[in-house]
N, C-alpha and C positions, 0 to 999 in steps of 0.2 A: 186504539181499538180497530179491528178489521172491519171493512164496510159491511160484510156479511153479518158479523156480531152485532154491529150498530143497528142494522135494519131489524134484525131479530129483537133486540132491546126495545125499539120502538114499537114493534108489533105487539109485544107482551102486554103494554098498557096496564090498566087497572083491571085485573081479573076479578070475577065475582067474589073470590074469597077475600080479596084485599079491601072490600067495601065494608068488612065488619067493623063495628065501633073500634076506634083506636083506643080511647081511654074508656074503661068500664064504668066509671062513675062510682066505683066501689070505695068504701071507707079506707083512708090511709091506715096501715097497720100501726099498732102501738107496740114499740120494741122495748123489752126490758133486758138490757145487756147484763150478763152474769159472767164472773170470771170462770174460764174453763182451761186454766192452766197455761204455763209457759208464756204469759203475757197476753194470751188471747181472750176475747170475750165472745160469748155465743148468745143468741136469741132465737126466737121463733116468731115468724110473721104469718098472720092469717090472711089469706086471699080467697077470691071467689074461685070455685072449681070452673065455672062457666062465666066469663066476663060479660056475656050477653045477659046474665041474670045476677048482677052483683049483690042481691040480697039473698041469693039462694045458698046452696051448699058451699061450705067453706073447706079449704084445705090448708095444712100447715107447711111452711117452708123453713128450712134449718139454715141459720145464718152464723158466720163467724167474722170476726175482725181482729186486726192488729192495730190498736190506736196509734196515732201519729206521735212521734217521739219528742216533737217540739210543738206543743199545743199553741204557743204564741204566734207561730208562723203557720199554723194548719190552714191549708186551702179548703179541704172538705173531705169527702169520701172517694176513694178511687175502687169502683167495681170492677172485680176480675171474674172473668169466665174462662175456665181451662179447657173447654172444648170437649171432643169426644164425637158425637154427644154422648153423654152418659158418665162422664167423670164427676166425682163427687168434689164440689168446689170447697166444702168444709175440710175434707181431708188433704186435698192438694195445697190449700193455703196454709194449713197447719204445717205441712211438709216443706214448703217451699217459699214461704214469705220472706225468709232471711237470705235467700240465694242472692248474693250481691250482683250477679250479672243479670238478674231478672228484676229484682226490686232492691234498688241500692239503699244504703242508709240514708242518703241525701233525699231519695224519693220518699222513704218511710218517715222522714222527719216531718214532711208537709202535709201527708195524706193519712187518714185512716184507711187502711187496705181491707177491703171487704169482699167477701165471696159468699156463696150460698149453694146449696143443692137445688137445682132447678127442679120444677115439678115433675114427678115420675122417677126421679133420681135419688139414689142414696136414701136419705132420712126424710125426703120431702114427698108425700103421697105416692109411695114406691109402687112402680110397675112390678107386678110378680107374675112369673110364668110357671113357677114350680112350687110344690108344697114344702119342700125343705132344701136346705143347702146340699144335702147328700144327692137328693134327686136332680138339682140343678147340675152339680158337677158331673154326675153320671151321664146325663143327656147331652150337655154341651161338649164333653170330653169324647163323646162317641161320633162326633161329626168332624171329618177331615177339614183341612184348610180349604180345599177346593177340590173338585173332581179332576184328577190327573188325566183320565180319558174319557172318551164319549161314553164308554160302557159304565163309568162311574157315575154318570149324570143322574139317571132315574133315582137311585138310592139317595143321592145327595138332595135332589128336589124333594123327594118324600119326607126327609128329616126336616127340612126347612118348613115344609107345609104343616108338619106336626108341630114344630115350634110355634109357628104363628097361631095354631089352633090353641095351643096350651095358653098362650098370652091372652087370647080372647076369652077363653073359659074362665080365667082367674082374674083378669083385669080389664074386662070388656068396657065398661062405663068409663073408666079413667082414660082409655086409649083415645077416645074422641076429643080429648081436651089436653094433650101434651105437646102440641105444636110449639115451635120456637116464637110464633106470633103471640100466644098466650104466656109464654115465658117473658117476652119483651113487655107485655102489659104488666106482669108481675114486677118486672124490673123498674118500672116507672113508678109503682106503688112503693117499692123499696127505696127508690131516690127520694121520694116525698117523705118517707119514714125517717130517714137520717137527716132531713132538714136541708138537702140541696136543691137549689132552684133549677140548676141543669146537671146533666149527667156527664161525670168523668168516668172513662171506662178503658179497661184493656181487655179486649177479646183475643184469645188465642186458638188457632185453628178453627174448629166448628164454632168457637165463639165469635168469629167474624160474621158469620151468617146471622147469628143472633143480633150482633151489633148493627149489621145493615138493616135489619128488619126494624129495630128500635129507631134508628136515624130517619127511617122513612114513614113510621107510625107517628113519631114525635119529633119532627124536623126542628121544631123551635125550642127543643130541650137539650140540644147537643151543646156541651161546653168544650170537651176534647175527648175524642174516641181514638184509639190505637188499635188497628187491625193487624194482628201478627200472625203471619202464616195464612193467607186469606184464600177463600174459595172464589170461584166464579159464581156469583149469585144467581144469575139467570141459568146458568149450566146446572146448578145444584137444585134449583126449585123445579123448573119446568123443562129445562133444555132449551136449546135454540132450535126454532122451527118446530118439527115434530119429534125431535129426539126423546122427549120425555117418555113417550110411550113406546119407543122403538129401540132405544140404546141404553144399556146399563149405565148406571149413574157415573161411577168413576172412570168408565170407558168414554163416555161423551166428554168428560173434562180432561181426557188424556193424562190421567195419573200415570199410566205406564210409562209415558215418555220421561216424566219426572224421575220415577223410580229408576229407570234404566240410566238417566244421566247421572244420578247420584251413585249408582253402583259403579259406573265407569270412574267416577271420582275416587271411590274406594279402591278400585283396582290400580289406578294411575298413582295414587299417593302411596299405596302399599309398596309398589314396585320402586318408587322413588326413595322410600324409607329404608329399602334393603333389609338389613339385619334387624331393624326396629319393628318390622312386620313379619310375623311368623309365616305368613302364607307366600311370602315373596320367594321369586325364583323362577326364572324362565318367562315364557309368555303367558301372563296370568289370565288372559281371555281364554286361551286354549286349555290352561290347567283347570279353570273354573268349568268349562264345557265337559271336560273329561271327568270332573268330580260329579257333576250332575248325572252323566251317563252312568258312573259307577254305582251311585245310591239308587238310580232308577232300576238297574238290574238287579241289585241285592242290597237291601238296607243294611247300614253299617251301625253297630252299636259301640258307643264309647262312654267314658265316665259322664259325658254331658247329655246322654240320651241316645235314642235310636233315631237315625236319619235316614229316611227315604226321600223321594224327590219332594213331596210336599213339605216335610218337615224342614228340610234343608233350606228350601227357598223362603220358607216362613220364618226361619231363623234369621237369615240374612236380611229379609224385607223389613223386619222389626228393627234390626239393628241400624239400618240405613238412617232412621230418624235421629239417632243419638250418636254423634261422632265421638263422644267419650267412650264409647263401647267398641270401637272399631278394633283397637288392639286386641281385646279379648275375643272378638268374633273372628279375627284372622287366626288366632290360636285354635279355635273350635274347628275352622275349616282345614287347617293343617293337620290337626289330629285326626279328622275324618279321612283326609288325604292319605295318611300313613296307616291307618288301620285297615287290616284285611277283614272281609266279610266273616261274620260268625255262621256257624252251621245252622244255628237255630235263631230265629228273630225274637229279641226281647222288647216288650212294649215300652215306648217311651214314657217317662214319668209325666202324668197329667198335672197341668198347671192348676193352681187352686183358684176356684171361683168363689170369692167370699163376699161379692157385692152384687148388685144387679145391673152392672155396666153393660152387659151384653143384651139383657132385656130392654134397658133404657135406650141404648144406642139404636136399636131397630124401632122402638116406640116413637121416638123423636124423629128419626131420619125418615122413616116410613110415612109419618104424618106430614113432614115438611115437603116432600119431593114427589114428582111423578116417576113411575118406574114401569117397564114392560111387564105385563102380567101373563104373557105368553112365554113358557119355558123354551120355546123354540128360538126365541131371540138370543137367549143366553147360550144355547148350542151353537147358533150361527156365529156370534161374537167370540165364544170360546175358541172356535177353530181359527177365525180370521185373526185375532189379537194375538194367538199363540205364534202365528206366522209373522205378524208385523213387529212385535216386541217380544222376542223369545225370553223365556223364564217368567216375565213379569206381566205380559198381556193377559194370559189366561187366568191367573188367580185373581186379578183385579175385576175381571168380568163378574165373578161370583161372590165378591166381598160383601155383597148386601142382599143375597138371595132370599132371606125371609120377606122382603117387601114385594116380592112377587106374589106372595099369598096373604099379605097383611089384611086384616079386616077392619081395624080402626080406621076412622075418617074424621079428622077435625076439620069442620067447615069454617073455621076462624084462621086456618093457615094463611100464610102470606106469600103471594107470588108475583108481587110488583105493584106499582112502578118502584124502580130502584134509585131514581135520579131526582127525588125531591130536594130543594134547595134547603140545606141545613144551616143553623144558626152559627155553626163553626165549621171550619174544614177538618178532614178526617185523615189521619196519618196511617199509611200502609206500610208495613215492615216485612220484608220477605227475604229468605236466603236465596243465593244464586241457584243452589242444588238442593231442592227439597222434594223428598220422595212422596210426600202425602198431600201437600198443597203447592204444586209446581209454580214456578215464577210465572209461567205464561198465564196460568188460571188467575193468579193474584192480579196480574196486569189487567186482565179482562174485567175482573171485579171492581178494580179502581176506575176503569174506564166506564163502567156502567152507572157509577155514582156521580153527583154533581160536583162536590168540592172536596177534592182529595190531593194529597201529596204522597210521594213514593220514596222509600229508602230501601236500597238493595244491600244486603249483607254479603259480602264476598266469600261465602263459605258453603259448607255442606251440612245438612240435617233439618229438622222440622222445628221451626219457630225458636224464639229466643230463650225458651225453656232448655233447649239443648244446643243451641248454636251460641257459644259464648262471645260476645262482643262489647268490650266496655264502651267502645264509640257509640254502637247502636242504643245501649242503654242510657247513655247521656243525652243523645238526641231525642230520645223518647221522653226522658224525664223533663228536658227543658220545655218540650212541646206541652206535656201534661201540666207544667207549672204555668205557662203563658198562653197556651191556646194557639201559638204561632208555629206554623210548619217550619222545619229546618230547611236551610238553603242548601246543605249538602245531599248528595244523591246516593252515595255509597259508603259503606263502612267495612273495615277490615275485621276479621275474627282474631281473637286473642292468641290463639295457638293452633297449629295444624294438628289433625287427629293423631298422626304418628310421630309427633315431635318428641 
């Protein structure tokens, strides 16, 4: 950890928000597991809306589990949070529980794999900002990914201010209770409900922030925690020094550097793959720059949609997390490269918004973290980041714009300390080139905690959901079985993206 970061970590100390009661004294939920198809079981847990008033208003949390396949050797429950924040754990576990590179059959034989929709998300005390799905889709699809020019900023700000007000109007009371600290308190009740004395946990992406809060609220209840694609916890919550109120969140964590490094890997591996990569040919950095210039001047319509500057960058930005999509992304880029501008612009097909993921993302993130409230800070960093990290710096400045206007305030949010001595060490796993949770941020997060080990996966992409490594899964699995950190420090990926 850099000396400056260490000093900042020590200065954060125990903020007033962290003095809130760790355990609420609430009654342990009674779970009635019912079959819900394909070998899964589902249940509902009742927890307090406000853990400071454990006998007050209750909310329901939706849970799902895949029971251990070898009950005689069962260790306990492995709780999984898939990140976001805003992702439905119920839906994601149902879709991904049998991905061998994520949860191997050996792992599933020893644990009930359990996930849930955290408060505010999916089926659990849902944050609502719209009156209908149609209203939701129409509004969210009207907002561009980011303001491409300074002239676009006032309208962009106004849309997000309106979004924040819509959320306040429809979910105001709930917005004051959806911080990850309250989800950590829920998680401790769920741990008790399944009968585990200590927590076994796999936190993915933003799930690492939840895991870090749990570890510091309940340091004596840690059995084995895996942080997969980790944040810098101080950077995420408060920022180092005065960054929290002056620097946009992903900018202060230098996510643009991680995105740019991953994109460089995309271009390098595409060039090396030659005919296996549709975009290959010539100097790919110059070709990419020319492509961005082309769609900035005139949007290009292809069978994949209409690409202006924001749409093109957004498409590639999303793809960098998932190396399995790099071949198809290269084909999209080549198609845009070969297509001549149309005389008329056709609107791109709008993605479907069938959940409350966008609303929940902001509800949780804006509760957990400090943000600049003055739009001038975003204008300033929009310009400087565009110069510092071309293509990626400016979009990332604006990726959490609603938080500048957010009205919910959870007084029980957690802001530190992050280095309480836990009853077992914690394993961090991060890919070398991660566009969303860069390696440098994960290393800072690990250094902020008291007992950690670190495993670097020598590949590109975001978390073990998308970076396939049998080596890393085995190391994770053995740690979850034993609680002993692996001695190895690196793992290879199973296959290169363009192989």
